[in-house]
All heavy atoms as an XYZ file, in Angstrom:
799
protein
N       0.826     -1.186      0.000
C       0.000     -0.002      0.000
C       0.880      1.259     -0.001
O       0.634      2.188     -0.740
C      -0.895     -0.049      1.233
C      -1.678      1.184      1.467
S      -3.161      1.077      0.489
C      -4.025      2.415      1.205
N       1.863      1.264      0.881
C       2.771      2.403      0.979
C       3.582      2.542     -0.304
O       3.796      3.658     -0.791
C       3.704      2.220      2.182
C       4.682      3.372      2.445
C       3.926      4.645      2.770
C       5.636      3.004      3.547
N       3.991      1.442     -0.874
C       4.766      1.466     -2.115
C       3.940      2.045     -3.251
O       4.450      2.813     -4.078
C       5.244      0.064     -2.467
N       2.656      1.692     -3.308
C       1.805      2.227     -4.376
C       1.580      3.728     -4.206
O       1.520      4.470     -5.184
C       0.479      1.472     -4.446
O      -0.229      1.621     -3.244
N       1.493      4.217     -2.947
C       1.316      5.652     -2.715
C       2.593      6.414     -3.098
O       2.533      7.483     -3.703
C       0.965      5.921     -1.254
C      -0.484      5.540     -0.953
S      -1.011      6.032      0.663
C      -0.957      7.792      0.584
N       3.749      5.848     -2.766
C       5.014      6.479     -3.132
C       5.149      6.507     -4.646
O       5.572      7.507     -5.232
C       6.197      5.740     -2.467
C       7.533      6.209     -3.028
C       6.151      5.913     -0.963
N       4.764      5.413     -5.289
C       4.812      5.351     -6.748
C       3.863      6.374     -7.352
O       4.200      7.055     -8.322
C       4.439      3.935     -7.241
O       5.302      2.983     -6.626
C       4.542      3.826     -8.750
N       2.663      6.519     -6.779
C       1.676      7.479     -7.269
C       2.191      8.915     -7.115
O       2.101      9.724     -8.039
C       0.354      7.307     -6.505
C      -0.775      8.261     -6.898
C      -1.204      7.995     -8.328
C      -1.942      8.088     -5.945
N       2.768      9.237     -5.953
C       3.294     10.584     -5.732
C       4.490     10.840     -6.650
O       4.626     11.909     -7.235
C       3.662     10.772     -4.240
C       2.392     10.766     -3.387
C       4.455     12.048     -4.024
C       2.639     10.749     -1.900
N       5.353      9.858     -6.820
C       6.496     10.000     -7.728
C       6.047     10.204     -9.162
O       6.605     11.024     -9.889
N       4.995      9.470     -9.550
C       4.462      9.635    -10.910
C       3.865     11.019    -11.090
O       4.016     11.639    -12.158
C       3.392      8.575    -11.193
O       3.938      7.288    -11.149
N       3.181     11.530    -10.073
C       2.584     12.870    -10.147
C       3.687     13.918    -10.321
O       3.559     14.838    -11.138
C       1.753     13.155     -8.899
N       4.770     13.808     -9.532
C       5.873     14.747     -9.688
C       6.524     14.609    -11.067
O       6.901     15.605    -11.689
C       6.918     14.547     -8.585
C       6.548     15.199     -7.286
C       6.421     14.436     -6.133
C       6.336     16.564     -7.205
C       6.085     15.022     -4.928
C       5.997     17.169     -6.002
C       5.872     16.394     -4.853
N       6.666     13.401    -11.541
C       7.241     13.172    -12.874
C       6.389     13.796    -13.966
O       6.907     14.448    -14.874
N       5.060     13.601    -13.865
C       4.169     14.199    -14.858
C       4.206     15.718    -14.793
O       4.178     16.403    -15.818
C       2.729     13.703    -14.647
C       2.468     12.258    -15.082
C       1.058     11.823    -14.691
C       2.648     12.121    -16.585
N       4.278     16.270    -13.567
C       4.357     17.718    -13.416
C       5.647     18.243    -14.059
O       5.634     19.268    -14.750
C       4.319     18.116    -11.933
C       4.460     19.593    -11.717
C       3.408     20.462    -11.964
C       5.679     20.137    -11.299
C       3.542     21.828    -11.788
C       5.838     21.496    -11.123
C       4.767     22.337    -11.363
O       4.917     23.688    -11.185
N       6.744     17.545    -13.857
C       8.024     17.969    -14.437
C       7.957     17.926    -15.966
O       8.430     18.851    -16.645
C       9.156     17.091    -13.926
N       7.351     16.879    -16.503
C       7.224     16.765    -17.959
C       6.338     17.882    -18.498
O       6.641     18.506    -19.517
C       6.671     15.370    -18.347
C       7.712     14.304    -18.060
C       6.250     15.339    -19.817
C       7.209     12.882    -18.221
N       5.235     18.165    -17.796
C       4.326     19.224    -18.217
C       5.050     20.575    -18.180
O       4.922     21.393    -19.091
C       3.100     19.259    -17.304
C       2.090     20.310    -17.660
C       0.901     20.264    -16.709
C      -0.079     21.373    -17.001
N      -1.188     21.404    -16.064
N       5.821     20.828    -17.133
C       6.562     22.080    -16.997
C       7.593     22.214    -18.109
O       7.717     23.273    -18.744
C       7.239     22.125    -15.618
C       7.994     23.382    -15.350
C       7.322     24.574    -15.041
C       9.381     23.402    -15.405
C       8.027     25.741    -14.795
C      10.088     24.567    -15.157
C       9.408     25.740    -14.847
O      10.103     26.886    -14.618
N       8.337     21.155    -18.394
C       9.327     21.172    -19.476
C       8.667     21.407    -20.832
O       9.196     22.115    -21.690
C      10.125     19.867    -19.499
C      11.084     19.728    -18.324
O      11.359     20.758    -17.658
O      11.540     18.595    -18.062
N       7.490     20.797    -21.005
C       6.759     20.955    -22.266
C       6.325     22.403    -22.446
O       6.436     22.970    -23.541
C       5.542     20.024    -22.305
O       5.974     18.685    -22.121
C       4.804     20.123    -23.626
N       5.834     23.021    -21.378
C       5.422     24.428    -21.470
C       6.619     25.330    -21.771
O       6.511     26.272    -22.560
C       4.738     24.869    -20.187
C       3.337     24.337    -20.084
C       2.597     24.988    -18.969
N       1.264     24.393    -18.892
C       0.319     24.827    -18.112
N       0.554     25.855    -17.302
N      -0.854     24.259    -18.102
N       7.750     25.074    -21.132
C       8.955     25.866    -21.420
C       9.376     25.717    -22.879
O       9.723     26.694    -23.539
C      10.098     25.449    -20.499
C      10.051     25.956    -19.061
C      11.262     25.412    -18.285
C      10.050     27.459    -19.020
N       9.332     24.486    -23.375
C       9.705     24.244    -24.769
C       8.728     24.937    -25.716
O       9.139     25.506    -26.742
C       9.747     22.744    -25.053
N       7.445     24.927    -25.364
C       6.439     25.585    -26.194
C       6.659     27.103    -26.195
O       6.579     27.743    -27.245
C       5.032     25.253    -25.681
C       3.862     25.795    -26.486
C       3.906     25.264    -27.914
C       2.547     25.414    -25.821
N       6.967     27.690    -25.052
C       7.237     29.123    -24.983
C       8.486     29.481    -25.779
O       8.512     30.489    -26.500
C       7.411     29.562    -23.527
C       6.113     29.587    -22.743
C       6.330     29.930    -21.275
O       7.410     30.484    -20.939
O       5.429     29.651    -20.472
N       9.514     28.660    -25.669
C      10.728     28.886    -26.440
C      10.437     28.810    -27.944
O      10.917     29.627    -28.729
C      11.783     27.838    -26.065
C      13.069     28.455    -25.606
C      14.130     27.433    -25.228
N      13.725     26.712    -24.025
C      13.771     25.403    -23.878
N      14.227     24.634    -24.840
N      13.397     24.828    -22.754
N       9.617     27.832    -28.324
C       9.261     27.659    -29.735
C       8.493     28.872    -30.247
O       8.761     29.377    -31.337
C       8.423     26.379    -29.927
O       9.173     25.268    -29.449
C       8.082     26.158    -31.382
N       7.538     29.352    -29.455
C       6.766     30.529    -29.864
C       7.662     31.757    -29.976
O       7.499     32.579    -30.891
C       5.635     30.779    -28.873
C       4.515     29.769    -29.016
C       3.388     30.042    -28.064
N       2.354     29.026    -28.209
C       1.490     28.717    -27.267
N       1.529     29.344    -26.090
N       0.582     27.788    -27.475
N       8.608     31.897    -29.056
C       9.553     33.013    -29.140
C      10.390     32.944    -30.399
O      10.607     33.964    -31.071
N      10.865     31.749    -30.732
C      11.653     31.584    -31.954
C      10.809     31.853    -33.196
O      11.290     32.452    -34.164
C      12.257     30.181    -32.007
C      13.374     29.908    -31.003
C      13.762     28.432    -31.045
C      14.583     30.774    -31.290
N       9.549     31.422    -33.182
C       8.667     31.680    -34.318
C       8.437     33.178    -34.486
O       8.402     33.693    -35.616
C       7.339     30.947    -34.141
C       7.447     29.446    -34.348
C       6.162     28.702    -34.009
O       5.258     29.303    -33.365
O       6.066     27.514    -34.365
N       8.307     33.914    -33.375
C       8.172     35.368    -33.447
C       9.429     35.999    -34.034
O       9.352     36.891    -34.891
C       7.909     35.942    -32.051
C       6.460     36.173    -31.740
C       6.279     37.014    -30.475
N       7.028     36.518    -29.327
C       6.625     35.560    -28.495
N       5.458     34.970    -28.703
N       7.367     35.187    -27.480
N      10.580     35.537    -33.571
C      11.845     36.067    -34.105
C      11.969     35.791    -35.598
O      12.432     36.650    -36.357
C      13.036     35.454    -33.374
C      13.270     36.017    -32.003
C      14.486     35.368    -31.350
O      14.938     34.290    -31.763
N      15.020     36.015    -30.333
N      11.572     34.601    -36.013
C      11.637     34.252    -37.436
C      10.723     35.163    -38.237
O      11.092     35.656    -39.309
C      11.290     32.757    -37.653
C      12.412     31.877    -37.113
C      11.033     32.464    -39.129
C      12.081     30.402    -37.058
N       9.508     35.405    -37.734
C       8.574     36.283    -38.439
C       9.113     37.707    -38.526
O       9.037     38.356    -39.582
C       7.215     36.274    -37.736
N       9.703     38.215    -37.434
C      10.275     39.560    -37.441
C      11.449     39.644    -38.409
O      11.575     40.614    -39.166
C      10.737     39.950    -36.035
C       9.608     40.175    -35.060
C      10.096     40.336    -33.617
O      11.327     40.331    -33.394
O       9.240     40.477    -32.733
N      12.299     38.632    -38.385
C      13.458     38.621    -39.280
C      13.022     38.532    -40.732
O      13.598     39.193    -41.606
C      14.400     37.449    -38.919
O      14.766     37.569    -37.546
C      15.648     37.454    -39.777
N      12.005     37.751    -41.011
C      11.498     37.634    -42.370
C      10.939     38.963    -42.848
O      11.170     39.379    -43.990
C      10.416     36.541    -42.446
O      10.977     35.300    -41.996
C       9.897     36.357    -43.856
N      10.210     39.670    -41.965
C       9.666     40.984    -42.325
C      10.800     41.981    -42.572
O      10.759     42.749    -43.549
C       8.745     41.487    -41.224
N      11.823     41.969    -41.717
C      12.962     42.866    -41.908
C      13.691     42.553    -43.203
O      14.132     43.456    -43.921
C      13.927     42.769    -40.729
C      13.402     43.400    -39.465
C      14.374     43.202    -38.319
C      13.809     43.741    -37.012
N      14.725     43.500    -35.882
N      13.826     41.267    -43.506
C      14.499     40.861    -44.741
C      13.719     41.345    -45.961
O      14.308     41.806    -46.942
C      14.670     39.348    -44.777
C      15.386     38.765    -45.983
C      16.808     39.297    -46.070
C      15.390     37.252    -45.913
N      12.397     41.255    -45.906
C      11.576     41.736    -47.026
C      11.762     43.239    -47.213
O      11.879     43.727    -48.347
C      10.106     41.397    -46.777
N      11.821     43.980    -46.105
C      12.019     45.426    -46.189
C      13.393     45.736    -46.775
O      13.532     46.589    -47.665
C      11.854     46.077    -44.802
C      10.389     46.012    -44.374
C      12.347     47.518    -44.805
C      10.158     46.393    -42.923
N      14.426     45.040    -46.302
C      15.784     45.278    -46.811
C      15.904     44.910    -48.287
O      16.596     45.581    -49.045
C      16.803     44.502    -45.977
C      16.998     45.008    -44.555
C      17.914     44.060    -43.784
C      17.566     46.410    -44.557
N      15.234     43.849    -48.690
C      15.256     43.450    -50.099
C      14.607     44.524    -50.965
O      15.115     44.868    -52.036
C      14.546     42.096    -50.284
O      15.182     41.123    -49.462
C      14.587     41.641    -51.731
N      13.480     45.073    -50.494
C      12.808     46.142    -51.238
C      13.684     47.392    -51.288
O      13.772     48.059    -52.335
C      11.461     46.452    -50.600
N      14.334     47.727    -50.177
C      15.223     48.893    -50.167
C      16.396     48.702    -51.124
O      16.773     49.631    -51.835
C      15.745     49.147    -48.755
C      14.720     49.744    -47.826
C      15.266     49.968    -46.422
O      16.454     49.644    -46.165
O      14.504     50.449    -45.577
N      16.960     47.494    -51.126
C      18.071     47.226    -52.034
C      17.619     47.358    -53.485
O      18.321     47.939    -54.315
C      18.633     45.833    -51.800
C      19.773     45.499    -52.733
C      20.188     44.050    -52.708
O      19.395     43.204    -52.264
O      21.307     43.765    -53.143
N      16.434     46.844    -53.790
C      15.919     46.944    -55.157
C      15.726     48.405    -55.547
O      16.021     48.806    -56.687
C      14.607     46.176    -55.282
N      15.248     49.234    -54.599
C      15.045     50.651    -54.894
C      16.380     51.373    -55.066
O      16.509     52.238    -55.937
C      14.221     51.301    -53.787
N      17.364     51.024    -54.246
C      18.650     51.721    -54.301
C      19.502     51.315    -55.493
O      20.363     52.077    -55.933
C      19.430     51.475    -53.008
C      18.843     52.121    -51.757
C      19.625     51.681    -50.533
C      18.835     53.627    -51.873
N      19.296     50.130    -56.032
C      20.136     49.651    -57.135
C      19.453     49.742    -58.497
O      19.914     49.112    -59.451
C      20.582     48.197    -56.877
O      19.420     47.374    -56.737
C      21.451     48.097    -55.646
N      18.365     50.524    -58.576
C      17.724     50.724    -59.876
C      18.716     51.404    -60.814
O      19.358     52.389    -60.437
C      16.480     51.609    -59.732
C      15.296     50.938    -59.122
C      14.030     51.817    -59.177
N      14.261     53.225    -59.386
C      14.319     54.139    -58.411
N      14.187     53.786    -57.160
N      14.530     55.412    -58.698
N      18.859     50.918    -62.033
C      19.837     51.508    -62.960
C      19.600     53.000    -63.210
O      20.557     53.774    -63.275
C      19.659     50.691    -64.242
C      19.101     49.390    -63.781
C      18.255     49.709    -62.586
N      18.348     53.423    -63.323
C      18.105     54.844    -63.597
C      18.515     55.723    -62.403
O      18.991     56.837    -62.564
C      16.646     55.109    -63.983
C      15.602     54.680    -62.976
C      15.130     53.241    -63.146
O      15.695     52.501    -63.966
O      14.209     52.851    -62.420
N      18.381     55.211    -61.187
C      18.812     55.957    -60.001
C      20.338     56.067    -59.977
O      20.898     57.132    -59.714
C      18.320     55.272    -58.728
C      18.764     55.972    -57.466
C      18.282     55.223    -56.218
N      18.744     55.896    -55.029
C      19.950     55.749    -54.483
N      20.807     54.916    -55.011
N      20.310     56.415    -53.415
N      21.006     54.946    -60.249
C      22.471     54.951    -60.256
C      22.996     55.864    -61.357
O      23.957     56.608    -61.154
C      23.008     53.511    -60.402
C      22.660     52.717    -59.152
C      24.500     53.514    -60.662
C      23.004     51.262    -59.228
N      22.342     55.855    -62.510
C      22.767     56.733    -63.594
C      22.615     58.203    -63.196
O      23.517     59.022    -63.429
C      21.968     56.446    -64.857
C      22.392     57.285    -66.040
C      21.589     56.986    -67.287
O      20.687     56.136    -67.242
O      21.868     57.629    -68.311
N      21.495     58.556    -62.584
C      21.281     59.938    -62.127
C      22.337     60.347    -61.114
O      22.910     61.451    -61.197
C      19.877     60.084    -61.510
O      18.903     59.675    -62.469
C      19.600     61.505    -61.088
N      22.623     59.476    -60.158
C      23.632     59.786    -59.150
C      25.021     59.908    -59.768
O      25.809     60.776    -59.381
C      23.639     58.727    -58.057
C      22.433     58.722    -57.123
C      22.480     57.504    -56.209
C      22.367     60.001    -56.323
N      25.339     59.046    -60.713
C      26.661     59.109    -61.338
C      26.812     60.384    -62.154
O      27.873     60.999    -62.156
C      26.916     57.879    -62.202
O      26.078     57.892    -63.340
N      25.745     60.809    -62.809
C      25.824     62.070    -63.566
C      25.997     63.259    -62.622
O      26.709     64.205    -62.931
C      24.574     62.256    -64.416
C      24.501     61.345    -65.607
C      23.245     61.635    -66.421
N      22.984     60.583    -67.364
C      23.498     60.520    -68.589
N      24.330     61.465    -68.991
N      23.211     59.527    -69.393
N      25.346     63.197    -61.459
C      25.403     64.309    -60.510
C      26.749     64.378    -59.781
O      27.277     65.458    -59.555
C      24.276     64.164    -59.484
C      24.178     65.346    -58.545
C      23.089     65.202    -57.506
N      21.857     64.712    -58.078
C      20.941     64.020    -57.385
N      21.143     63.754    -56.117
N      19.838     63.607    -57.961
N      27.309     63.225    -59.408
C      28.471     63.228    -58.514
C      29.793     62.834    -59.174
O      30.856     63.047    -58.583
C      28.219     62.292    -57.326
C      27.060     62.722    -56.488
N      27.090     63.829    -55.673
C      25.822     62.195    -56.339
C      25.940     63.964    -55.053
N      25.150     62.988    -55.446
N      29.747     62.229    -60.353
C      30.978     61.781    -60.996
C      31.167     62.524    -62.316
O      30.202     62.809    -63.021
C      30.928     60.277    -61.272
C      30.734     59.373    -60.058
C      30.580     57.932    -60.512
C      31.911     59.501    -59.114
N      32.389     62.817    -62.634
C      32.695     63.486    -63.896
C      33.179     62.431    -64.887
O      34.358     62.376    -65.235
C      33.760     64.569    -63.676
C      33.996     65.381    -64.932
O      33.080     65.474    -65.762
O      35.123     65.903    -65.081
N      32.284     61.569    -65.307
C      32.646     60.501    -66.231
C      32.489     60.979    -67.673
O      31.546     61.697    -68.001
C      31.756     59.276    -65.987
C      31.853     58.638    -64.609
C      30.865     57.484    -64.500
C      33.262     58.147    -64.356
N      33.424     60.569    -68.500
C      33.392     60.903    -69.924
C      33.406     59.596    -70.702
O      33.938     58.593    -70.238
C      34.623     61.747    -70.303
C      34.765     63.033    -69.506
C      33.618     63.987    -69.771
O      33.134     64.067    -70.895
N      33.175     64.683    -68.741
N      32.865     59.611    -71.920
C      32.926     58.392    -72.737
C      34.381     58.038    -73.055
O      35.248     58.908    -73.144
C      32.168     58.757    -74.007
C      31.366     59.962    -73.662
C      32.086     60.660    -72.565
N      34.632     56.753    -73.224
C      35.989     56.319    -73.570
C      36.357     56.784    -74.966
O      35.516     56.826    -75.865
C      36.095     54.788    -73.516
C      36.202     54.234    -72.130
S      36.534     52.472    -72.130
C      38.142     52.417    -72.865
N      37.610     57.128    -75.118
C      38.140     57.535    -76.415
C      38.936     56.361    -76.992
O      39.509     55.567    -76.251
C      39.053     58.759    -76.258
C      38.367     59.969    -75.649
C      37.224     60.465    -76.511
O      37.331     60.491    -77.736
N      36.127     60.854    -75.877
N      38.993     56.241    -78.296
C      39.759     55.136    -78.893
C      41.225     55.134    -78.482
O      41.847     54.076    -78.390
C      39.608     55.381    -80.395
C      38.356     56.158    -80.537
C      38.247     57.007    -79.297
N      41.792     56.280    -78.168
C      43.199     56.346    -77.781
C      43.432     55.700    -76.412
O      44.567     55.379    -76.060
C      43.660     57.798    -77.757
N      42.377     55.506    -75.643
C      42.521     54.902    -74.319
C      42.618     53.384    -74.383
O      42.950     52.746    -73.397
C      41.342     55.299    -73.430
C      41.319     56.767    -73.062
C      40.066     57.121    -72.295
O      38.963     56.871    -72.762
N      40.252     57.677    -71.114
N      42.306     52.792    -75.512
C      42.346     51.348    -75.660
C      43.755     50.896    -75.993
O      44.487     51.570    -76.707
C      41.376     50.894    -76.747
C      39.901     51.236    -76.496
C      39.062     50.839    -77.702
C      39.403     50.540    -75.251
N      44.139     49.756    -75.475
C      45.464     49.205    -75.757
C      45.354     47.679    -75.801
O      44.379     47.105    -75.338
C      46.451     49.624    -74.678
N      46.372     47.068    -76.367
C      46.443     45.612    -76.339
C      47.583     45.232    -75.395
O      48.449     46.040    -75.072
C      46.641     45.022    -77.753
C      47.931     45.554    -78.384
C      45.435     45.301    -78.620
C      48.270     44.900    -79.701
N      47.605     44.001    -74.950
C      48.581     43.550    -73.956
C      50.007     43.729    -74.467
O      50.905     44.111    -73.708
C      48.305     42.085    -73.561
C      49.373     41.571    -72.626
C      46.930     41.964    -72.938
N      50.240     43.517    -75.729
C      51.597     43.637    -76.281
C      52.120     45.068    -76.182
O      53.334     45.288    -76.151
C      51.618     43.171    -77.724
N      51.241     46.062    -76.134
C      51.661     47.461    -76.035
C      52.026     47.872    -74.611
O      52.616     48.928    -74.405
C      50.547     48.394    -76.528
C      50.290     48.234    -78.015
O      51.186     47.733    -78.710
O      49.193     48.614    -78.458
N      51.701     47.065    -73.620
C      51.961     47.435    -72.229
C      53.433     47.249    -71.893
O      54.062     46.277    -72.324
C      51.102     46.589    -71.286
C      49.594     46.751    -71.436
C      48.878     45.783    -70.502
C      49.160     48.173    -71.152
N      54.025     48.174    -71.124
C      55.443     48.028    -70.761
C      55.617     46.945    -69.703
O      54.735     46.688    -68.891
C      55.797     49.404    -70.187
C      54.501     49.951    -69.684
C      53.443     49.397    -70.588
N      56.793     46.310    -69.741
C      57.117     45.301    -68.733
C      57.576     46.000    -67.468
O      58.277     46.997    -67.511
C      58.213     44.367    -69.239
C      57.679     43.387    -70.223
C      57.655     43.508    -71.571
C      57.058     42.161    -69.912
N      57.051     42.429    -72.135
C      56.670     41.576    -71.140
C      56.771     41.489    -68.728
C      56.026     40.366    -71.210
C      56.134     40.276    -68.807
C      55.773     39.736    -70.035
N      57.205     45.446    -66.343
C      57.658     46.001    -65.065
C      59.075     45.553    -64.792
O      59.439     44.411    -65.045
C      56.786     45.480    -63.919
C      55.528     46.225    -63.748
C      55.037     45.951    -62.357
N      53.660     45.527    -62.412
C      52.984     45.081    -61.392
N      53.558     44.912    -60.236
N      51.731     44.744    -61.507
N      59.828     46.446    -64.201
C      61.154     46.059    -63.729
C      61.004     45.599    -62.289
O      60.178     46.131    -61.538
C      62.131     47.238    -63.808
O      61.614     48.308    -63.051
C      62.343     47.666    -65.252
N      61.777     44.610    -61.864
C      61.613     44.116    -60.493
C      61.966     45.191    -59.484
O      62.938     45.938    -59.647
C      62.561     42.930    -60.395
C      63.306     42.872    -61.671
C      62.768     43.880    -62.608
N      61.179     45.283    -58.428
C      61.413     46.234    -57.347
C      62.359     45.578    -56.348
O      62.019     44.608    -55.697
C      60.089     46.596    -56.690
C      60.251     47.646    -55.608
O      61.329     48.272    -55.543
O      59.295     47.839    -54.841
N      63.584     46.116    -56.222
C      64.593     45.502    -55.374
C      64.285     45.659    -53.890
O      64.746     44.874    -53.069
C      65.976     46.090    -55.698
C      66.444     45.877    -57.135
C      67.782     46.552    -57.360
C      66.522     44.397    -57.452
N      63.506     46.658    -53.515
C      63.198     46.854    -52.097
C      62.225     45.801    -51.573
O      62.185     45.530    -50.391
C      62.622     48.246    -51.861
O      61.382     48.358    -52.536
N      61.467     45.176    -52.441
C      60.503     44.177    -51.991
C      61.113     42.781    -51.916
O      60.462     41.844    -51.485
C      59.290     44.149    -52.913
O      59.675     43.683    -54.192
N      62.371     42.612    -52.310
C      62.983     41.288    -52.287
C      63.213     40.778    -50.879
O      63.309     39.588    -50.668
C      64.305     41.308    -53.053
C      64.124     41.383    -54.542
C      65.442     41.349    -55.268
O      66.502     41.399    -54.654
N      65.384     41.258    -56.586
N      63.299     41.669    -49.916
C      63.536     41.227    -48.542
C      62.313     40.530    -47.973
O      62.429     39.649    -47.139
C      63.909     42.422    -47.670
N      61.131     40.891    -48.424
C      59.913     40.304    -47.864
C      59.374     39.159    -48.695
O      58.790     38.238    -48.164
C      58.826     41.377    -47.716
O      58.570     41.961    -48.999
C      59.244     42.443    -46.736
N      59.533     39.211    -50.005
C      58.984     38.164    -50.853
C      59.981     37.894    -51.977
O      60.640     38.806    -52.467
C      57.652     38.588    -51.419
N      60.090     36.652    -52.393
C      61.016     36.360    -53.497
C      60.490     36.974    -54.790
O      59.296     36.977    -55.070
C      61.017     34.837    -53.568
C      59.763     34.412    -52.888
C      59.438     35.472    -51.889
N      61.413     37.532    -55.568
C      61.045     38.171    -56.827
C      60.752     37.082    -57.867
O      61.437     36.055    -57.927
C      62.140     39.082    -57.297
N      59.753     37.335    -58.677
C      59.443     36.442    -59.769
C      60.296     36.828    -60.976
O      60.542     38.020    -61.209
C      57.960     36.528    -60.119
C      57.010     36.097    -59.013
C      55.578     36.336    -59.444
C      57.210     34.630    -58.688
N      60.743     35.880    -61.755
C      61.558     36.227    -62.916
C      60.710     36.972    -63.949
O      59.548     36.647    -64.171
C      62.028     34.886    -63.453
C      61.072     33.895    -62.898
C      60.569     34.452    -61.619
N      61.283     38.011    -64.536
C      60.618     38.785    -65.563
C      61.017     38.201    -66.897
O      62.194     38.186    -67.254
C      60.995     40.276    -65.459
C      60.337     41.076    -66.571
C      60.617     40.827    -64.106
N      60.045     37.706    -67.634
C      60.309     37.084    -68.915
C      59.696     37.953    -69.993
O      58.474     38.120    -70.039
C      59.709     35.663    -68.986
C      59.993     35.017    -70.326
C      60.222     34.824    -67.836
N      60.513     38.539    -70.874
C      59.943     39.359    -71.956
C      59.205     38.472    -72.958
O      59.462     37.270    -73.056
C      61.156     40.039    -72.586
C      62.338     39.254    -72.160
C      61.960     38.528    -70.899
N      58.307     39.078    -73.723
C      57.523     38.263    -74.678
C      58.318     37.676    -75.791
O      59.307     38.055    -76.211
C      56.471     39.244    -75.205
C      56.989     40.599    -74.920
C      57.963     40.458    -73.793
């Protein structure tokens, strides 16, 4: 009789502990779901802002207002063979080994 009462009281405490843990887990889950919803809403806002800020016509207007860009001239174009070869910098040899310069 005493053993069954101890078992009954132990079971009641065990069930209470499980119920308490379940409620804590449910509250944690609801908190995480709220955070996910808030983060998703913030992400949607940031995505819309990025789309508005990176519109090509907006960037073009800003570049015309703030940058002094000119169209490229044919004289600015070159081919690789026209580029001068670099001479090795002797001051940088102390930190890194120099690569051999091989002319074309």
